[in-house]
C-alpha positions as CSV (number, residue, x, y, z in Angstrom):
1,M,106.9,87.3,38.3
2,P,107.5,87.5,42.0
3,R,105.4,89.9,44.0
4,A,107.2,92.8,45.6
5,A,107.4,92.4,49.4
6,A,104.9,94.5,51.3
7,P,106.5,97.5,53.0
8,A,107.2,97.0,56.6
9,R,104.5,98.5,58.8
10,R,105.7,101.3,60.9
11,T,104.7,101.7,64.4
12,A,104.2,105.1,65.8
13,P,107.0,106.2,68.1
14,R,106.2,106.2,71.7
15,R,105.6,109.7,73.0
16,P,108.3,110.8,75.4
17,P,107.0,112.0,78.7
18,K,106.3,115.7,78.9
19,P,108.6,117.7,81.2
20,G,107.6,117.1,84.8
21,E,105.3,114.1,84.2
22,A,107.6,111.4,85.7
23,K,108.7,113.8,88.4
24,A,105.0,114.6,89.3
25,S,104.1,110.9,89.6
26,R,107.1,110.2,91.9
27,G,106.1,113.3,93.9
28,D,102.5,112.0,94.2
29,L,103.8,108.6,95.3
30,A,106.1,110.1,97.9
31,Y,103.2,112.3,99.1
32,Q,100.9,109.3,99.5
33,R,103.5,107.3,101.4
34,L,104.2,110.1,103.8
35,F,100.5,110.9,104.3
36,E,99.8,107.3,105.1
37,A,102.7,107.2,107.5
38,I,101.3,110.2,109.4
39,E,97.8,108.8,109.3
40,R,99.0,105.4,110.8
41,G,101.2,107.1,113.4
42,T,104.4,105.8,111.9
43,L,105.4,109.4,111.7
44,K,104.2,110.8,114.9
45,P,103.4,114.5,115.7
46,G,106.7,116.2,116.4
47,S,108.8,113.8,114.3
48,R,111.6,115.4,112.5
49,L,111.5,115.1,108.7
50,R,115.0,115.2,107.0
51,E,115.0,114.9,103.2
52,L,118.0,112.6,103.1
53,E,116.6,110.2,105.6
54,L,113.2,110.2,103.9
55,S,114.8,109.6,100.6
56,A,116.6,106.5,101.9
57,W,113.4,105.3,103.6
58,L,111.1,105.7,100.6
59,G,113.7,104.8,98.0
60,A,113.2,108.0,96.1
61,S,115.4,110.9,95.1
62,R,115.3,114.1,97.1
63,T,113.3,116.1,94.4
64,P,110.0,114.2,94.8
65,I,110.5,114.1,98.6
66,R,110.9,117.9,98.6
67,E,107.8,118.2,96.5
68,A,105.8,115.9,98.8
69,L,107.0,117.9,101.9
70,G,105.9,121.1,100.3
71,R,102.5,119.8,99.6
72,L,102.1,118.4,103.1
73,E,103.2,121.8,104.5
74,G,100.7,123.6,102.4
75,E,98.0,121.3,103.9
76,G,99.1,122.0,107.4
77,L,100.2,118.5,108.1
78,I,103.9,119.4,108.6
79,G,105.5,122.6,109.8
80,R,108.8,124.3,110.6
81,D,110.2,124.5,114.1
82,P,113.0,126.9,114.8
83,S,115.1,124.3,116.7
84,R,114.0,121.0,115.1
85,G,113.5,122.0,111.5
86,M,110.7,120.4,109.5
87,I,108.4,118.3,111.7
88,V,105.0,116.6,111.6
89,A,102.5,119.1,112.9
90,E,101.5,118.9,116.6
91,L,98.0,119.6,117.9
92,D,97.4,121.0,121.3
93,H,94.3,120.4,123.4
94,G,92.7,123.5,122.1
95,M,93.2,122.6,118.4
96,V,91.8,119.1,119.1
97,A,88.7,120.6,120.7
98,E,88.3,122.9,117.6
99,L,88.6,119.9,115.2
100,Y,86.0,117.9,117.1
101,A,83.7,120.9,117.3
102,M,83.8,121.2,113.5
103,R,83.4,117.5,113.0
104,E,80.3,117.5,115.2
105,V,78.8,120.3,113.1
106,L,79.6,118.5,109.8
107,E,78.4,115.1,111.0
108,G,75.2,116.4,112.4
109,T,74.5,118.4,109.2
110,A,75.3,115.3,107.1
111,A,72.9,113.1,109.1
112,A,70.1,115.7,108.9
113,L,70.5,116.0,105.1
114,A,70.7,112.2,104.7
115,A,67.4,111.9,106.6
116,R,65.9,114.0,103.9
117,H,67.7,112.9,100.8
118,A,69.2,109.4,101.3
119,S,67.6,106.6,99.2
120,E,66.3,103.4,100.9
121,A,69.2,101.6,99.3
122,E,71.7,104.0,100.9
123,I,70.1,103.6,104.3
124,D,70.2,99.8,104.0
125,A,73.9,100.0,103.1
126,L,74.6,102.1,106.1
127,R,72.7,99.6,108.3
128,E,74.8,96.8,106.9
129,I,78.1,98.7,107.4
130,A,77.1,99.5,111.0
131,Q,77.0,95.8,111.7
132,R,80.1,94.8,109.7
133,D,82.7,95.3,112.5
134,R,80.8,92.9,114.8
135,G,83.3,90.2,115.9
136,L,86.3,92.1,114.7
137,E,89.2,92.6,117.1
138,D,91.8,94.3,115.1
139,P,91.5,98.1,115.7
140,V,92.9,98.9,112.2
141,R,90.1,96.9,110.6
142,I,87.5,98.3,112.9
143,A,88.7,101.8,112.1
144,R,88.5,101.0,108.4
145,V,84.8,100.0,108.7
146,N,84.1,103.1,110.8
147,R,85.6,105.3,108.1
148,L,83.5,103.5,105.5
149,F,80.4,104.2,107.5
150,H,81.1,107.9,107.8
151,E,82.1,108.2,104.1
152,A,78.8,106.6,103.2
153,L,76.9,108.9,105.5
154,F,78.4,112.0,103.9
155,R,77.6,110.7,100.4
156,S,74.1,110.0,101.5
157,A,73.7,113.7,102.3
158,H,73.9,114.5,98.6
159,N,75.6,117.9,99.1
160,R,78.8,118.5,97.2
161,F,79.7,121.5,99.3
162,L,79.5,119.5,102.5
163,L,81.8,116.9,101.0
164,R,84.4,119.6,100.2
165,A,84.3,120.8,103.8
166,V,84.6,117.3,105.1
167,N,87.6,116.5,102.9
168,A,89.3,119.7,104.1
169,L,88.8,118.7,107.7
170,R,89.9,115.1,107.1
171,Q,93.4,116.3,106.2
172,S,93.8,117.7,109.7
173,M,92.1,114.7,111.5
174,V,95.0,112.4,110.5
175,L,97.2,114.3,113.1
176,L,95.1,113.0,115.9
177,G,97.0,109.8,116.1
178,P,95.8,106.3,116.9
179,T,92.1,105.6,116.5
180,T,89.9,105.9,119.6
181,L,88.4,102.6,118.5
182,A,91.4,100.8,120.0
183,T,90.1,101.8,123.5
184,P,88.4,98.8,125.2
185,G,84.7,98.9,124.9
186,R,84.6,101.8,122.5
187,P,83.9,99.7,119.3
188,D,80.7,98.3,120.8
189,K,79.5,101.7,121.9
190,A,80.4,103.3,118.5
191,R,78.4,100.5,116.8
192,G,75.4,101.3,118.9
193,E,75.8,105.0,118.1
194,H,76.0,104.2,114.4
195,E,72.8,102.1,114.6
196,G,71.1,105.1,116.3
197,I,72.0,107.3,113.4
198,V,70.7,104.7,110.9
199,E,67.4,104.4,112.7
200,A,66.8,108.1,112.7
201,L,67.5,108.1,108.9
202,A,65.1,105.3,108.4
203,K,62.4,107.3,110.2
204,R,63.2,110.3,108.0
205,D,63.7,112.4,111.2
206,P,66.4,115.1,110.5
207,G,66.4,116.4,114.1
208,A,66.9,113.0,115.6
209,A,69.6,112.2,113.0
210,D,71.4,115.4,113.7
211,E,71.4,114.7,117.5
212,A,72.4,111.1,117.1
213,A,75.4,112.0,114.9
214,R,76.5,114.8,117.3
215,T,76.2,112.5,120.3
216,H,78.4,110.0,118.5
217,I,81.1,112.6,117.8
218,R,81.0,114.0,121.4
219,A,81.5,110.4,122.7
220,A,84.5,110.0,120.4
221,Y,85.9,113.4,121.6
222,R,85.6,112.3,125.3
223,T,87.6,109.1,124.4
224,R,90.2,111.1,122.6
225,L,90.7,113.4,125.6
226,T,91.2,110.4,127.8
227,L,93.8,109.0,125.5
228,M,95.6,112.4,125.4
229,L,95.6,112.7,129.2
230,E,97.1,109.2,129.5
231,C,100.1,110.1,127.3
């Protein structure tokens, strides 16, 4: 007697996306693309931001573009000008000075905390990163290594509230424009300053670490001022 065929196995139906899920992901992607364009200087301070043009440029509908612009406006990276409409935010000399003043405080505090709390492995990693840009000529790659060093320094401080403050400041720092490390001679000087920070950490000297980090940021600020005056 022939055996009855086994019933076909049913597969669970794929869950349809919840309302807003696909839209949110497209909005996040548009936000990331625009943020990176501001960070790289593709969208310069003062650049007009028209939804229709951005939609064509990013290959996205106007809804996620509108969401991304709203998020960037909330973070202070774009603003509304009475005559030009929505633009990438512009920083005047006073605002740049304020940004670097806050960065000096945060970097110095991070270095002092790292001198107390960083593990030997973390200090070794910072020392290796400080040497990583030796021989590099591309300012973009040098800036990437520089960012990696500072991120590692902040993590080595082992203070979550400091990290929150740093992340908030970093959003505004992208408005500064091209990296100061594109200035001739600055990469070598910055590397020496990084090495000075690492040596203070290795000696477990919070005061020296604080001063080394502050000296580094003051030097970066002087270079930034020079670039602004040349524009």
